C-alpha beads as a LAMMPS data file, in Angstrom:
LAMMPS data file: protein, C-alpha beads

317 atoms
316 bonds

1 atom types
1 bond types

-500.0 500.0 xlo xhi
-500.0 500.0 ylo yhi
-500.0 500.0 zlo zhi

Masses

1 110.0

Atoms # bond

1 1 1 314.812 151.587 33.619
2 1 1 316.428 147.983 33.054
3 1 1 315.115 144.502 32.974
4 1 1 315.820 141.353 34.017
5 1 1 315.411 138.219 32.053
6 1 1 314.943 134.949 33.590
7 1 1 315.725 131.544 31.040
8 1 1 316.759 128.334 31.673
9 1 1 320.215 127.640 29.863
10 1 1 320.919 123.687 29.331
11 1 1 320.826 122.382 32.948
12 1 1 321.224 126.454 34.752
13 1 1 319.296 129.817 34.629
14 1 1 320.444 131.955 33.355
15 1 1 320.293 135.975 34.168
16 1 1 320.224 138.508 32.044
17 1 1 320.324 142.019 33.017
18 1 1 319.354 144.264 30.435
19 1 1 319.514 148.045 30.306
20 1 1 318.544 150.985 27.781
21 1 1 317.734 147.391 25.664
22 1 1 321.157 145.759 25.983
23 1 1 322.931 143.523 28.468
24 1 1 325.034 144.088 31.065
25 1 1 325.465 141.774 33.120
26 1 1 325.008 137.430 32.495
27 1 1 325.339 135.434 35.919
28 1 1 324.420 131.801 35.968
29 1 1 321.995 129.439 39.081
30 1 1 321.336 126.195 39.840
31 1 1 317.619 125.688 38.987
32 1 1 315.120 125.971 42.372
33 1 1 315.792 123.126 44.774
34 1 1 318.709 121.551 42.885
35 1 1 321.508 120.786 45.682
36 1 1 324.434 123.792 46.208
37 1 1 326.808 123.871 48.810
38 1 1 327.812 127.173 47.610
39 1 1 326.625 129.755 51.275
40 1 1 326.038 126.287 53.023
41 1 1 327.294 126.238 56.682
42 1 1 328.937 123.222 58.278
43 1 1 330.147 121.576 61.380
44 1 1 333.557 120.197 59.909
45 1 1 336.283 117.713 60.226
46 1 1 339.907 118.465 59.162
47 1 1 341.356 115.531 57.342
48 1 1 344.928 116.944 56.985
49 1 1 346.076 120.062 57.637
50 1 1 349.100 120.819 54.634
51 1 1 351.519 123.239 55.381
52 1 1 353.109 123.624 52.021
53 1 1 350.423 124.687 50.254
54 1 1 349.038 126.757 53.341
55 1 1 345.645 124.760 52.959
56 1 1 343.894 122.611 54.661
57 1 1 341.529 119.653 53.291
58 1 1 338.361 119.535 56.170
59 1 1 335.211 116.583 55.364
60 1 1 331.661 117.976 54.990
61 1 1 330.124 114.659 54.573
62 1 1 331.010 110.825 54.179
63 1 1 332.111 112.115 50.441
64 1 1 332.860 115.549 50.129
65 1 1 335.805 116.920 50.830
66 1 1 336.069 120.473 50.987
67 1 1 339.719 123.287 50.425
68 1 1 340.162 125.800 53.951
69 1 1 342.629 127.946 52.991
70 1 1 345.459 128.958 56.290
71 1 1 344.976 132.560 56.026
72 1 1 341.512 132.483 56.747
73 1 1 342.000 130.405 60.123
74 1 1 342.083 133.863 62.342
75 1 1 338.760 133.072 64.157
76 1 1 337.509 129.567 64.368
77 1 1 334.431 128.106 66.105
78 1 1 335.797 124.880 67.424
79 1 1 333.289 122.531 68.175
80 1 1 335.523 119.490 69.767
81 1 1 337.968 120.841 71.946
82 1 1 339.418 124.222 74.102
83 1 1 340.779 126.517 71.573
84 1 1 344.166 128.174 73.196
85 1 1 346.156 130.850 72.639
86 1 1 347.962 131.222 69.657
87 1 1 346.665 127.526 68.754
88 1 1 346.699 126.372 65.133
89 1 1 344.590 124.239 63.627
90 1 1 344.729 120.337 63.853
91 1 1 343.738 117.656 61.809
92 1 1 340.886 115.763 63.739
93 1 1 339.403 119.033 64.445
94 1 1 335.515 119.775 64.385
95 1 1 334.984 123.379 63.045
96 1 1 332.630 125.401 61.559
97 1 1 333.095 126.478 57.860
98 1 1 330.962 128.273 54.908
99 1 1 331.127 126.889 51.750
100 1 1 332.728 130.105 50.249
101 1 1 333.622 129.066 46.273
102 1 1 331.913 125.811 44.342
103 1 1 334.248 122.973 43.179
104 1 1 335.428 123.773 39.662
105 1 1 336.984 121.443 37.021
106 1 1 339.290 119.458 39.010
107 1 1 339.341 121.658 41.618
108 1 1 337.389 120.971 45.777
109 1 1 334.976 123.112 46.629
110 1 1 336.599 126.437 48.920
111 1 1 335.604 126.735 52.193
112 1 1 336.705 129.843 54.866
113 1 1 336.280 130.419 58.429
114 1 1 334.619 133.889 57.900
115 1 1 330.700 133.166 58.389
116 1 1 329.099 136.268 56.505
117 1 1 324.931 136.445 55.505
118 1 1 324.389 138.688 52.366
119 1 1 320.670 139.919 51.849
120 1 1 319.078 142.617 49.743
121 1 1 319.764 145.298 52.274
122 1 1 322.826 144.333 54.224
123 1 1 325.744 142.353 55.309
124 1 1 325.991 140.454 58.572
125 1 1 329.358 139.335 58.948
126 1 1 329.699 136.678 62.169
127 1 1 333.403 138.055 63.518
128 1 1 333.957 141.959 64.114
129 1 1 331.685 144.338 65.542
130 1 1 330.264 147.455 64.174
131 1 1 328.039 149.505 61.287
132 1 1 329.452 150.313 57.864
133 1 1 328.103 151.743 55.016
134 1 1 328.551 150.928 51.225
135 1 1 330.676 154.287 49.516
136 1 1 327.590 155.187 47.491
137 1 1 325.094 155.508 49.799
138 1 1 325.485 159.950 50.954
139 1 1 326.356 160.948 54.211
140 1 1 323.319 162.455 54.896
141 1 1 321.675 159.303 54.473
142 1 1 324.252 157.268 56.293
143 1 1 323.552 159.404 59.174
144 1 1 320.133 158.710 58.861
145 1 1 319.984 155.500 58.470
146 1 1 322.357 154.792 61.778
147 1 1 320.370 156.725 63.847
148 1 1 317.672 154.592 62.877
149 1 1 318.963 151.654 63.993
150 1 1 320.468 152.584 66.930
151 1 1 316.746 153.641 67.973
152 1 1 315.450 150.575 67.306
153 1 1 317.719 149.134 69.818
154 1 1 318.106 145.702 68.522
155 1 1 319.039 142.894 70.472
156 1 1 322.822 141.646 69.882
157 1 1 323.137 144.388 67.063
158 1 1 326.463 145.160 68.681
159 1 1 327.630 141.291 68.493
160 1 1 328.089 141.321 64.826
161 1 1 329.609 143.104 61.834
162 1 1 326.931 144.630 59.759
163 1 1 328.099 146.676 56.738
164 1 1 324.627 148.474 54.936
165 1 1 324.313 147.751 51.199
166 1 1 323.145 150.648 48.576
167 1 1 319.487 149.154 48.452
168 1 1 319.183 150.314 51.281
169 1 1 319.922 153.689 50.642
170 1 1 316.858 153.990 48.477
171 1 1 314.533 153.050 51.251
172 1 1 312.172 155.529 52.862
173 1 1 310.531 152.688 55.134
174 1 1 313.681 151.285 57.127
175 1 1 311.935 148.687 58.336
176 1 1 313.134 146.054 55.641
177 1 1 316.374 146.796 56.677
178 1 1 316.105 145.984 60.343
179 1 1 314.036 142.806 59.913
180 1 1 316.704 141.470 57.130
181 1 1 319.308 142.719 60.610
182 1 1 316.992 140.367 62.825
183 1 1 316.626 137.510 61.145
184 1 1 320.738 137.647 60.244
185 1 1 321.351 137.611 64.402
186 1 1 318.993 134.823 64.951
187 1 1 321.102 132.716 62.519
188 1 1 324.334 133.147 63.992
189 1 1 322.011 133.138 67.580
190 1 1 321.293 129.479 66.784
191 1 1 324.465 128.440 65.793
192 1 1 326.420 129.470 68.409
193 1 1 323.683 127.725 70.531
194 1 1 324.021 124.487 68.271
195 1 1 327.237 123.846 67.025
196 1 1 328.966 122.331 70.269
197 1 1 325.938 119.612 70.358
198 1 1 325.546 118.783 67.142
199 1 1 326.991 115.802 64.940
200 1 1 329.946 116.189 62.557
201 1 1 329.010 117.166 59.096
202 1 1 325.691 118.446 60.083
203 1 1 324.521 121.557 57.654
204 1 1 324.113 124.603 60.593
205 1 1 322.373 127.157 57.865
206 1 1 321.394 126.376 54.393
207 1 1 320.721 129.750 52.123
208 1 1 317.582 130.210 49.989
209 1 1 317.690 129.153 46.004
210 1 1 321.019 131.237 44.258
211 1 1 318.529 132.606 41.909
212 1 1 317.059 135.017 44.411
213 1 1 320.869 135.876 46.094
214 1 1 321.837 136.871 42.587
215 1 1 318.918 139.268 42.698
216 1 1 319.519 140.323 45.880
217 1 1 322.820 141.269 44.999
218 1 1 321.460 143.511 41.552
219 1 1 320.919 147.261 42.883
220 1 1 317.213 147.823 43.239
221 1 1 317.627 151.576 40.670
222 1 1 319.272 148.722 37.948
223 1 1 315.451 147.401 37.366
224 1 1 312.047 147.690 37.062
225 1 1 310.746 144.407 35.772
226 1 1 311.549 140.912 36.179
227 1 1 310.534 138.342 33.041
228 1 1 310.723 134.527 33.247
229 1 1 309.717 131.593 30.979
230 1 1 310.244 129.017 33.753
231 1 1 307.238 127.991 35.685
232 1 1 309.031 127.434 38.728
233 1 1 310.761 130.336 39.047
234 1 1 308.113 132.333 38.501
235 1 1 306.624 130.738 41.557
236 1 1 309.589 130.751 43.684
237 1 1 309.654 134.647 43.124
238 1 1 306.035 134.725 43.960
239 1 1 306.154 132.594 46.743
240 1 1 304.830 134.805 50.108
241 1 1 308.091 133.649 51.451
242 1 1 309.883 135.912 49.216
243 1 1 307.555 138.749 49.352
244 1 1 310.553 141.902 49.375
245 1 1 310.250 141.745 45.310
246 1 1 306.576 142.774 46.487
247 1 1 307.475 144.938 49.292
248 1 1 310.500 146.749 46.268
249 1 1 307.299 147.602 43.503
250 1 1 309.326 145.098 41.688
251 1 1 307.271 143.590 38.491
252 1 1 307.064 139.757 38.403
253 1 1 306.147 138.611 34.346
254 1 1 305.605 135.277 33.734
255 1 1 306.035 134.938 29.992
256 1 1 304.151 132.844 27.343
257 1 1 304.622 132.348 23.751
258 1 1 304.479 128.733 21.983
259 1 1 305.517 130.750 18.495
260 1 1 308.604 133.187 19.995
261 1 1 310.876 131.865 22.906
262 1 1 312.016 134.473 25.617
263 1 1 315.740 133.728 24.795
264 1 1 314.579 134.603 20.807
265 1 1 312.796 137.146 21.789
266 1 1 315.388 139.146 23.535
267 1 1 318.255 137.708 21.137
268 1 1 320.047 135.903 24.424
269 1 1 322.000 133.697 22.731
270 1 1 323.554 136.299 20.129
271 1 1 323.984 138.762 23.444
272 1 1 325.959 135.966 24.933
273 1 1 327.944 134.677 22.217
274 1 1 329.334 138.084 22.154
275 1 1 330.185 138.861 25.261
276 1 1 331.961 135.091 25.815
277 1 1 334.164 135.933 22.303
278 1 1 337.427 136.870 22.065
279 1 1 337.585 140.076 20.413
280 1 1 335.590 143.160 22.817
281 1 1 335.429 146.380 20.823
282 1 1 336.445 149.288 22.012
283 1 1 334.437 152.796 21.921
284 1 1 337.613 154.313 20.448
285 1 1 338.024 151.761 17.440
286 1 1 340.235 149.319 19.219
287 1 1 340.099 146.015 20.413
288 1 1 340.696 143.596 23.141
289 1 1 342.066 139.969 22.448
290 1 1 341.198 137.878 25.473
291 1 1 342.390 134.047 25.455
292 1 1 341.962 132.265 28.628
293 1 1 344.930 129.518 29.160
294 1 1 345.492 127.129 32.289
295 1 1 347.866 129.496 33.552
296 1 1 346.227 132.528 32.702
297 1 1 344.352 134.818 30.730
298 1 1 346.576 136.510 28.191
299 1 1 345.045 140.552 27.038
300 1 1 345.671 141.618 23.862
301 1 1 345.527 145.314 23.368
302 1 1 345.208 146.425 19.416
303 1 1 345.105 149.762 17.716
304 1 1 342.347 147.891 14.856
305 1 1 340.589 151.531 13.612
306 1 1 341.126 153.364 16.421
307 1 1 342.080 157.160 16.017
308 1 1 343.961 157.727 18.905
309 1 1 342.843 161.652 20.835
310 1 1 343.231 162.563 24.120
311 1 1 339.989 161.296 25.565
312 1 1 340.281 158.054 24.401
313 1 1 344.048 157.428 25.603
314 1 1 342.723 155.558 28.544
315 1 1 340.215 152.973 27.147
316 1 1 343.364 151.065 25.691
317 1 1 345.634 151.184 28.494

Bonds

1 1 1 2
2 1 2 3
3 1 3 4
4 1 4 5
5 1 5 6
6 1 6 7
7 1 7 8
8 1 8 9
9 1 9 10
10 1 10 11
11 1 11 12
12 1 12 13
13 1 13 14
14 1 14 15
15 1 15 16
16 1 16 17
17 1 17 18
18 1 18 19
19 1 19 20
20 1 20 21
21 1 21 22
22 1 22 23
23 1 23 24
24 1 24 25
25 1 25 26
26 1 26 27
27 1 27 28
28 1 28 29
29 1 29 30
30 1 30 31
31 1 31 32
32 1 32 33
33 1 33 34
34 1 34 35
35 1 35 36
36 1 36 37
37 1 37 38
38 1 38 39
39 1 39 40
40 1 40 41
41 1 41 42
42 1 42 43
43 1 43 44
44 1 44 45
45 1 45 46
46 1 46 47
47 1 47 48
48 1 48 49
49 1 49 50
50 1 50 51
51 1 51 52
52 1 52 53
53 1 53 54
54 1 54 55
55 1 55 56
56 1 56 57
57 1 57 58
58 1 58 59
59 1 59 60
60 1 60 61
61 1 61 62
62 1 62 63
63 1 63 64
64 1 64 65
65 1 65 66
66 1 66 67
67 1 67 68
68 1 68 69
69 1 69 70
70 1 70 71
71 1 71 72
72 1 72 73
73 1 73 74
74 1 74 75
75 1 75 76
76 1 76 77
77 1 77 78
78 1 78 79
79 1 79 80
80 1 80 81
81 1 81 82
82 1 82 83
83 1 83 84
84 1 84 85
85 1 85 86
86 1 86 87
87 1 87 88
88 1 88 89
89 1 89 90
90 1 90 91
91 1 91 92
92 1 92 93
93 1 93 94
94 1 94 95
95 1 95 96
96 1 96 97
97 1 97 98
98 1 98 99
99 1 99 100
100 1 100 101
101 1 101 102
102 1 102 103
103 1 103 104
104 1 104 105
105 1 105 106
106 1 106 107
107 1 107 108
108 1 108 109
109 1 109 110
110 1 110 111
111 1 111 112
112 1 112 113
113 1 113 114
114 1 114 115
115 1 115 116
116 1 116 117
117 1 117 118
118 1 118 119
119 1 119 120
120 1 120 121
121 1 121 122
122 1 122 123
123 1 123 124
124 1 124 125
125 1 125 126
126 1 126 127
127 1 127 128
128 1 128 129
129 1 129 130
130 1 130 131
131 1 131 132
132 1 132 133
133 1 133 134
134 1 134 135
135 1 135 136
136 1 136 137
137 1 137 138
138 1 138 139
139 1 139 140
140 1 140 141
141 1 141 142
142 1 142 143
143 1 143 144
144 1 144 145
145 1 145 146
146 1 146 147
147 1 147 148
148 1 148 149
149 1 149 150
150 1 150 151
151 1 151 152
152 1 152 153
153 1 153 154
154 1 154 155
155 1 155 156
156 1 156 157
157 1 157 158
158 1 158 159
159 1 159 160
160 1 160 161
161 1 161 162
162 1 162 163
163 1 163 164
164 1 164 165
165 1 165 166
166 1 166 167
167 1 167 168
168 1 168 169
169 1 169 170
170 1 170 171
171 1 171 172
172 1 172 173
173 1 173 174
174 1 174 175
175 1 175 176
176 1 176 177
177 1 177 178
178 1 178 179
179 1 179 180
180 1 180 181
181 1 181 182
182 1 182 183
183 1 183 184
184 1 184 185
185 1 185 186
186 1 186 187
187 1 187 188
188 1 188 189
189 1 189 190
190 1 190 191
191 1 191 192
192 1 192 193
193 1 193 194
194 1 194 195
195 1 195 196
196 1 196 197
197 1 197 198
198 1 198 199
199 1 199 200
200 1 200 201
201 1 201 202
202 1 202 203
203 1 203 204
204 1 204 205
205 1 205 206
206 1 206 207
207 1 207 208
208 1 208 209
209 1 209 210
210 1 210 211
211 1 211 212
212 1 212 213
213 1 213 214
214 1 214 215
215 1 215 216
216 1 216 217
217 1 217 218
218 1 218 219
219 1 219 220
220 1 220 221
221 1 221 222
222 1 222 223
223 1 223 224
224 1 224 225
225 1 225 226
226 1 226 227
227 1 227 228
228 1 228 229
229 1 229 230
230 1 230 231
231 1 231 232
232 1 232 233
233 1 233 234
234 1 234 235
235 1 235 236
236 1 236 237
237 1 237 238
238 1 238 239
239 1 239 240
240 1 240 241
241 1 241 242
242 1 242 243
243 1 243 244
244 1 244 245
245 1 245 246
246 1 246 247
247 1 247 248
248 1 248 249
249 1 249 250
250 1 250 251
251 1 251 252
252 1 252 253
253 1 253 254
254 1 254 255
255 1 255 256
256 1 256 257
257 1 257 258
258 1 258 259
259 1 259 260
260 1 260 261
261 1 261 262
262 1 262 263
263 1 263 264
264 1 264 265
265 1 265 266
266 1 266 267
267 1 267 268
268 1 268 269
269 1 269 270
270 1 270 271
271 1 271 272
272 1 272 273
273 1 273 274
274 1 274 275
275 1 275 276
276 1 276 277
277 1 277 278
278 1 278 279
279 1 279 280
280 1 280 281
281 1 281 282
282 1 282 283
283 1 283 284
284 1 284 285
285 1 285 286
286 1 286 287
287 1 287 288
288 1 288 289
289 1 289 290
290 1 290 291
291 1 291 292
292 1 292 293
293 1 293 294
294 1 294 295
295 1 295 296
296 1 296 297
297 1 297 298
298 1 298 299
299 1 299 300
300 1 300 301
301 1 301 302
302 1 302 303
303 1 303 304
304 1 304 305
305 1 305 306
306 1 306 307
307 1 307 308
308 1 308 309
309 1 309 310
310 1 310 311
311 1 311 312
312 1 312 313
313 1 313 314
314 1 314 315
315 1 315 316
316 1 316 317
């Protein structure tokens, strides 16, 4: 079984997933309590609609502007006017949006009108309806979960779209899934009731700390222990507000050793340097050269020391 290592790197957190003593995943997150727009839901104001780039620029505060692709405007929640049939986005519209991407270099944050909430066991989408399942859940388990959800008669469930995640397939008691679904319905119902009565730039929803969201996106079967040397992260994970980690029987350990840091113990920096290197070796002996440029990422395939056989041909494609 794997381990999740959470360390502080510069001004961010680094999450490393180790499986069979080798890292299989690296992800970064802002520090607990740090300001982040990602996942926030706002009542924004449209500054400009630019058909030439199929996008619009919206304000979520007096200082912050975000970009919204017009292809994301099939469904809109507009607070300051009635949306007519076949109507389009207009300047000064006050619409509900969610931040889907953080700012990157000179690019502004990206927004979407497709509101969604992601949890440990399910994803809830505001627009849509029905119950969907991860392809990794067996047909028998899908039927069992579907029957259990229907038997619960969750109020307003059919007003939204739910996708049951792979983690739910590992539950013997489905109450955590049901509770998560109910909490998401409550959030969306609150937004529906309030957005027309809120002032522009209001933040209608702010997700939990980013590190918690990252942990929820990792399959429960991939790890059995979380280790961190950051006191704030340890406090966050063991807080009663995040009881789900205890409910799924994941050990949370605080590492303390003045002689050997957690990062050094697991050679995090060496593994990270190797993962970010331009050369990636393949099992067959060949390798890839990955060269990022401003316009694209160029990948060069080299046979290297490879002895090509039928079972390895696909590695070089």
